[in-house]
C-alpha positions in Angstrom: -48.0 -24.9 79.6 -47.9 -21.2 79.4 -50.2 -18.9 77.5 -49.2 -16.3 75.0 -50.4 -12.7 75.4 -52.2 -12.8 72.0 -54.1 -15.9 73.1 -55.4 -14.1 76.3 -56.3 -11.1 74.1 -58.2 -13.3 71.6 -60.3 -14.9 74.3 -61.2 -11.7 75.9 -62.0 -10.0 72.5 -64.3 -13.0 71.6 -66.3 -12.3 74.7 -66.1 -8.5 74.6 -65.7 -7.5 70.9 -65.7 -3.7 71.6 -63.0 -4.0 74.3 -59.7 -2.1 74.2 -57.2 -4.6 75.6 -53.6 -4.2 76.8 -51.7 -7.3 78.0 -48.3 -7.1 79.7 -46.1 -10.1 80.5 -45.0 -9.2 84.0 -42.3 -11.9 84.5 -41.4 -12.9 81.0 -42.5 -16.4 81.7 -45.9 -16.5 80.0 -47.5 -17.3 83.3 -47.8 -13.9 85.0 -49.7 -11.1 83.2 -51.4 -7.8 83.7 -54.4 -7.0 81.6 -56.2 -3.7 81.2 -59.7 -4.1 79.6 -61.9 -1.2 78.7 -65.4 -2.0 77.5 -68.7 -0.2 77.2 -70.3 -3.5 78.3 -68.9 -2.9 81.8 -71.0 0.3 82.2 -73.1 0.1 85.3 -71.6 -3.1 86.6 -69.6 -3.5 89.8 -65.8 -4.0 89.5 -66.3 -7.6 90.7 -68.8 -8.3 88.0 -66.5 -6.8 85.4 -63.7 -9.1 86.5 -66.0 -12.1 86.5 -66.8 -11.4 82.9 -63.2 -11.3 81.9 -62.3 -14.5 83.9 -65.2 -16.3 82.3 -63.9 -15.3 78.9 -60.7 -17.1 79.7 -62.7 -20.4 79.8 -61.2 -22.0 82.8 -57.5 -21.4 81.9 -56.9 -19.4 85.1 -54.9 -21.5 87.5 -53.8 -23.9 84.8 -52.3 -22.5 81.6 -52.5 -19.0 83.1 -51.1 -18.8 86.6 -51.6 -15.1 87.4 -53.5 -12.2 85.9 -53.6 -8.8 87.5 -56.7 -7.3 86.1 -57.8 -3.7 85.6 -61.2 -3.0 84.1 -63.0 0.2 83.2 -65.5 1.8 80.8 -64.5 4.2 78.0 -64.3 7.8 79.0 
């Protein structure tokens, strides 16, 4: 079963309340998304750690309900 963009955003927002989040459905199938997440909580963390935080927020849905997520993370400018 595919996930909706608003579900992905809600899960990330629950873990990173200050985050600015942009979700794009890349294929129109609800399985392939790109997400841009900007959060002060990422400051000082490696890109790998930033991505781990976002993937953890998805609570195991990667590979199941959510097939692919191209992820871009950063801190606010």
